[in-house]
MDAnalysis code that builds the backbone (N, CA, C; Angstrom):
import MDAnalysis as mda
import numpy as np

u = mda.Universe.empty(336, n_residues=112, atom_resindex=np.repeat(np.arange(112), 3), trajectory=True)
u.add_TopologyAttr("name", ["N", "CA", "C"] * 112)
u.add_TopologyAttr("resid", np.arange(1, 113))
u.add_TopologyAttr("resname", ["MET", "SER", "LEU", "SER", "LEU", "PRO", "ILE", "VAL", "PHE", "ALA", "GLN", "ALA", "ALA", "PRO", "ALA", "GLY", "ALA", "GLN", "PRO", "ASN", "PRO", "PHE", "GLY", "LEU", "PRO", "PHE", "PHE", "GLY", "ILE", "MET", "ILE", "LEU", "MET", "PHE", "GLY", "VAL", "MET", "TYR", "PHE", "THR", "MET", "ILE", "ARG", "PRO", "GLN", "GLN", "LYS", "ARG", "GLN", "ARG", "GLU", "HIS", "ARG", "ASP", "LEU", "LEU", "SER", "SER", "LEU", "SER", "ARG", "GLY", "ASP", "GLU", "VAL", "VAL", "THR", "SER", "GLY", "GLY", "LEU", "ALA", "GLY", "ARG", "VAL", "GLU", "GLU", "VAL", "GLY", "ASP", "ASN", "PHE", "VAL", "THR", "VAL", "GLU", "ILE", "ALA", "PRO", "ASN", "VAL", "LYS", "ILE", "LYS", "LEU", "GLN", "LYS", "SER", "ALA", "VAL", "THR", "GLN", "VAL", "LEU", "PRO", "LYS", "GLY", "SER", "LEU", "LYS", "SER", "SER"])
u.atoms.positions = np.array([
    [-21.375, 11.608, -92.325],
    [-20.661, 11.204, -91.694],
    [-22.371, 11.774, -90.363],
    [-21.651, 10.794, -89.910],
    [-22.302, 9.510, -88.535],
    [-21.722, 9.423, -87.451],
    [-21.580, 9.234, -86.014],
    [-21.242, 9.516, -84.941],
    [-22.609, 8.802, -83.922],
    [-22.200, 7.545, -84.120],
    [-22.996, 7.372, -83.217],
    [-22.547, 6.625, -82.058],
    [-23.067, 6.903, -81.056],
    [-22.551, 6.277, -79.182],
    [-23.160, 5.767, -78.876],
    [-23.368, 4.469, -79.113],
    [-24.338, 3.393, -78.053],
    [-24.454, 3.432, -76.135],
    [-25.196, 3.991, -76.654],
    [-26.101, 3.894, -74.662],
    [-26.183, 2.922, -74.089],
    [-25.467, 3.676, -72.764],
    [-25.267, 2.566, -71.684],
    [-25.949, 3.179, -70.422],
    [-26.839, 1.826, -70.595],
    [-27.605, 2.225, -68.680],
    [-26.686, 0.854, -68.163],
    [-26.601, 1.797, -66.681],
    [-26.030, 1.170, -65.713],
    [-27.197, 0.697, -65.888],
    [-26.489, -0.628, -64.919],
    [-27.732, -2.458, -64.362],
    [-26.900, -2.177, -62.864],
    [-28.518, -1.710, -61.920],
    [-28.778, -2.234, -61.364],
    [-28.293, -3.135, -60.156],
    [-27.227, -3.520, -59.245],
    [-26.819, -4.778, -58.073],
    [-27.781, -5.394, -57.471],
    [-27.800, -6.397, -57.627],
    [-28.633, -7.769, -57.350],
    [-29.273, -6.749, -56.045],
    [-30.984, -6.883, -55.198],
    [-30.556, -6.805, -54.934],
    [-30.994, -8.684, -53.265],
    [-30.181, -7.161, -51.948],
    [-29.123, -8.677, -51.226],
    [-28.590, -8.322, -50.908],
    [-27.286, -8.630, -51.872],
    [-26.290, -8.996, -51.637],
    [-24.950, -8.438, -50.512],
    [-25.544, -6.936, -50.946],
    [-24.100, -6.236, -51.005],
    [-23.773, -5.911, -48.955],
    [-22.791, -6.138, -49.345],
    [-22.280, -5.997, -48.054],
    [-21.884, -5.144, -47.512],
    [-22.100, -5.997, -45.510],
    [-21.946, -5.009, -45.080],
    [-20.749, -3.283, -44.226],
    [-20.276, -2.345, -44.660],
    [-18.899, -2.208, -44.329],
    [-18.718, -2.522, -42.930],
    [-19.602, -2.060, -42.062],
    [-19.567, -1.603, -40.342],
    [-19.963, -3.736, -39.584],
    [-20.167, -4.657, -40.173],
    [-20.309, -5.629, -39.705],
    [-19.091, -5.730, -38.605],
    [-19.001, -7.664, -38.211],
    [-18.304, -7.741, -37.324],
    [-17.001, -8.276, -37.789],
    [-16.119, -7.936, -38.984],
    [-14.642, -7.960, -39.082],
    [-14.635, -6.448, -38.648],
    [-14.858, -5.686, -38.947],
    [-13.881, -4.575, -38.258],
    [-14.215, -4.020, -37.416],
    [-15.253, -3.692, -36.256],
    [-15.300, -4.389, -34.792],
    [-14.964, -5.382, -34.354],
    [-14.191, -5.753, -34.386],
    [-13.837, -7.169, -33.911],
    [-12.408, -5.995, -34.261],
    [-11.676, -6.539, -36.000],
    [-10.439, -4.768, -35.503],
    [-10.498, -3.970, -34.629],
    [-11.044, -3.556, -34.883],
    [-11.541, -1.896, -33.502],
    [-10.475, -2.766, -32.828],
    [-12.152, -3.619, -31.333],
    [-11.550, -4.891, -30.700],
    [-10.286, -4.739, -30.238],
    [-9.414, -5.427, -31.357],
    [-8.177, -5.576, -31.016],
    [-6.576, -4.509, -31.017],
    [-7.789, -3.700, -32.104],
    [-6.612, -2.343, -31.426],
    [-6.197, -1.677, -30.431],
    [-7.856, -1.019, -29.717],
    [-7.911, -0.943, -28.789],
    [-7.350, -1.675, -27.604],
    [-6.738, -2.703, -27.587],
    [-6.178, -4.417, -26.388],
    [-4.619, -4.335, -27.232],
    [-4.470, -4.005, -28.322],
    [-2.905, -4.268, -28.455],
    [-2.598, -2.609, -28.002],
    [-3.126, -1.677, -27.818],
    [-2.767, -0.344, -27.655],
    [-2.917, -0.191, -25.774],
    [-4.139, -1.293, -25.050],
    [-3.660, -0.959, -23.884],
    [-2.657, -1.334, -23.063],
    [-2.527, -3.215, -23.613],
    [-0.817, -3.587, -23.951],
    [0.235, -2.991, -23.923],
    [-0.008, -1.846, -24.890],
    [1.040, -1.866, -24.719],
    [1.409, -0.388, -24.879],
    [0.292, 1.171, -24.346],
    [0.958, 1.995, -24.072],
    [0.086, 2.211, -22.473],
    [-0.883, 2.155, -22.855],
    [-2.064, 2.854, -21.509],
    [-1.239, 1.837, -19.756],
    [-0.885, 1.116, -19.984],
    [-0.972, 0.223, -18.987],
    [0.424, 0.300, -18.258],
    [1.661, 0.029, -19.431],
    [3.353, 0.247, -18.030],
    [3.179, 2.223, -18.142],
    [2.202, 2.783, -18.307],
    [2.064, 4.116, -17.845],
    [1.802, 4.029, -16.454],
    [0.497, 3.128, -16.363],
    [-0.252, 3.317, -14.890],
    [0.566, 2.975, -14.158],
    [1.448, 1.993, -14.521],
    [2.499, 0.839, -13.807],
    [3.491, 1.498, -12.947],
    [3.915, 2.751, -14.132],
    [4.578, 3.547, -13.839],
    [4.502, 4.421, -13.031],
    [3.038, 5.125, -12.665],
    [2.508, 6.163, -12.107],
    [2.149, 5.975, -11.594],
    [2.423, 4.087, -10.541],
    [1.621, 3.383, -9.400],
    [3.112, 3.449, -8.399],
    [4.718, 3.543, -9.412],
    [5.383, 3.320, -8.846],
    [5.863, 4.070, -8.222],
    [5.634, 5.453, -8.985],
    [6.221, 6.668, -8.889],
    [5.773, 7.130, -7.805],
    [3.458, 7.210, -7.668],
    [3.737, 7.076, -6.658],
    [4.175, 6.404, -4.790],
    [4.067, 4.442, -5.247],
    [4.360, 4.519, -3.289],
    [5.935, 5.105, -3.782],
    [6.513, 4.900, -4.085],
    [8.603, 5.583, -3.357],
    [7.881, 6.866, -3.020],
    [7.177, 7.823, -3.118],
    [7.416, 9.490, -2.871],
    [6.890, 9.103, -0.711],
    [5.353, 7.947, -1.443],
    [4.447, 8.051, 0.474],
    [5.143, 7.023, 0.534],
    [6.214, 6.744, 0.372],
    [7.503, 6.040, 1.437],
    [8.804, 6.608, 1.377],
    [9.095, 8.101, 0.827],
    [10.237, 8.736, 1.522],
    [9.971, 8.806, 2.715],
    [11.578, 9.390, 4.066],
    [11.564, 9.434, 4.663],
    [12.910, 10.069, 4.812],
    [12.932, 11.097, 6.482],
    [14.122, 10.896, 6.903],
    [15.565, 10.795, 6.487],
    [15.982, 11.025, 5.905],
    [17.842, 10.559, 6.058],
    [17.759, 9.625, 4.564],
    [17.098, 9.811, 3.093],
    [16.946, 9.031, 2.210],
    [18.216, 9.549, 0.939],
    [18.343, 9.286, 0.002],
    [19.438, 9.812, -0.370],
    [18.179, 10.247, -1.966],
    [17.675, 10.397, -2.627],
    [17.368, 11.375, -3.618],
    [17.989, 12.272, -4.305],
    [17.436, 12.119, -6.088],
    [17.201, 13.004, -7.325],
    [15.992, 12.820, -7.579],
    [16.489, 14.366, -7.851],
    [15.138, 14.483, -8.278],
    [15.640, 15.360, -10.030],
    [13.933, 15.313, -10.396],
    [13.685, 16.125, -11.192],
    [15.066, 16.735, -12.483],
    [14.969, 18.030, -11.557],
    [16.190, 19.274, -12.152],
    [18.085, 18.379, -12.691],
    [17.715, 16.718, -11.788],
    [19.530, 17.097, -10.963],
    [20.211, 16.407, -10.598],
    [19.210, 16.884, -9.325],
    [19.521, 17.969, -8.362],
    [19.768, 16.620, -6.746],
    [21.393, 16.029, -6.393],
    [21.293, 15.088, -5.541],
    [21.730, 15.697, -4.275],
    [20.129, 14.550, -3.941],
    [20.906, 15.306, -1.984],
    [19.937, 14.566, -0.739],
    [19.935, 15.252, 0.456],
    [19.542, 13.778, 1.792],
    [18.012, 14.608, 1.449],
    [17.390, 13.806, 2.168],
    [15.886, 14.233, 2.992],
    [15.838, 15.311, 3.927],
    [15.736, 15.836, 4.584],
    [15.616, 16.084, 5.454],
    [14.253, 15.980, 6.534],
    [13.506, 17.598, 5.753],
    [12.462, 17.525, 6.161],
    [11.028, 16.120, 4.599],
    [9.950, 16.039, 5.346],
    [9.034, 15.697, 4.739],
    [7.569, 15.761, 4.953],
    [7.100, 16.334, 4.580],
    [5.705, 17.229, 4.311],
    [4.320, 16.298, 3.294],
    [3.275, 16.956, 3.277],
    [3.020, 15.886, 3.091],
    [2.804, 16.693, 0.475],
    [3.397, 18.058, 1.262],
    [3.210, 18.694, -0.381],
    [4.517, 18.623, -0.714],
    [5.093, 18.915, 0.447],
    [6.308, 19.608, -0.385],
    [8.290, 18.676, 0.725],
    [8.772, 19.223, 0.413],
    [10.159, 17.987, 1.149],
    [10.639, 19.341, 1.399],
    [11.346, 18.612, 1.765],
    [12.803, 19.997, 1.924],
    [14.666, 18.649, 2.106],
    [14.983, 19.568, 1.539],
    [16.259, 18.376, 0.369],
    [17.803, 19.440, 0.553],
    [19.167, 18.132, 1.497],
    [20.219, 19.079, 2.319],
    [20.734, 19.043, 0.123],
    [21.411, 19.439, -0.462],
    [22.026, 19.142, -1.080],
    [23.102, 19.779, -1.169],
    [24.244, 19.978, -0.008],
    [25.061, 19.837, 0.227],
    [25.526, 21.319, 1.426],
    [26.313, 20.800, 2.621],
    [26.644, 21.444, 3.610],
    [25.770, 23.008, 3.990],
    [24.825, 23.076, 4.552],
    [24.024, 24.066, 4.674],
    [23.409, 24.340, 3.893],
    [23.105, 23.467, 2.936],
    [22.125, 24.341, 1.497],
    [21.333, 23.568, 1.621],
    [19.936, 23.840, 2.172],
    [19.482, 23.080, 1.897],
    [17.230, 23.827, 0.888],
    [17.503, 22.992, -0.162],
    [16.134, 23.329, -0.612],
    [15.298, 22.943, -0.953],
    [13.624, 23.473, -0.329],
    [12.609, 22.772, -0.295],
    [11.626, 22.921, -2.772],
    [11.512, 21.538, -2.042],
    [10.291, 21.047, -3.448],
    [9.285, 20.129, -3.592],
    [9.251, 20.486, -4.531],
    [7.745, 19.528, -3.951],
    [7.860, 17.885, -4.317],
    [7.217, 17.492, -3.686],
    [7.350, 15.118, -3.517],
    [7.081, 15.755, -5.071],
    [6.474, 16.105, -5.810],
    [6.484, 14.893, -7.014],
    [8.109, 15.164, -8.064],
    [8.753, 15.999, -7.371],
    [9.961, 16.110, -8.336],
    [11.337, 15.718, -8.276],
    [11.069, 14.684, -7.112],
    [12.272, 13.261, -6.417],
    [11.547, 12.118, -7.569],
    [12.294, 12.077, -8.040],
    [11.915, 10.215, -9.819],
    [13.163, 10.102, -9.178],
    [13.962, 9.681, -7.281],
    [14.491, 8.411, -7.266],
    [15.229, 8.618, -6.583],
    [14.831, 7.437, -5.613],
    [15.989, 7.306, -4.140],
    [17.021, 6.765, -4.129],
    [17.947, 6.656, -3.533],
    [19.146, 6.691, -4.861],
    [19.411, 5.302, -3.120],
    [20.312, 4.097, -3.088],
    [20.916, 3.450, -1.917],
    [22.152, 4.316, -1.309],
    [21.242, 4.109, 0.269],
    [22.617, 4.617, 0.982],
    [23.692, 4.205, 0.985],
    [24.715, 5.688, 0.825],
    [25.890, 6.557, 0.962],
    [25.916, 6.518, -0.096],
    [25.114, 6.492, -1.103],
    [25.452, 7.311, -3.016],
    [26.763, 8.036, -2.480],
    [26.140, 9.105, -1.956],
    [26.277, 10.469, -2.578],
    [27.354, 9.960, -1.330],
    [28.068, 10.017, -0.774],
    [29.417, 9.918, -0.118],
    [30.256, 8.525, -0.856],
    [30.059, 8.577, -1.612],
    [30.919, 8.190, -2.969],
    [31.836, 8.791, -4.195],
    [30.845, 9.494, -3.828],
    [30.716, 10.821, -5.182],
    [31.488, 11.810, -4.555],
])
């Protein structure tokens, strides 16, 4: 009993017809993905940062603000890096300007 196995030789692919995996479609998809990420993630974050920077530069004495910790009070003094906020009668705290997250409309603290 003799087992004969057929011998199979691999054939070489025809020269010159090999696809390039990093061709124009690949780079087109990468550019499209970057564009989508830019308009959905990067640009809105830059807009929020610009709005917060404008809010901090426009702070003045008498503004009613809310801090990142949730404290609400009236601005008593504005410095380059720090703000003094009165959170209750004769209770003043000094905090970094960047901790101010929102400016309330005038009279908001009296109504609560």
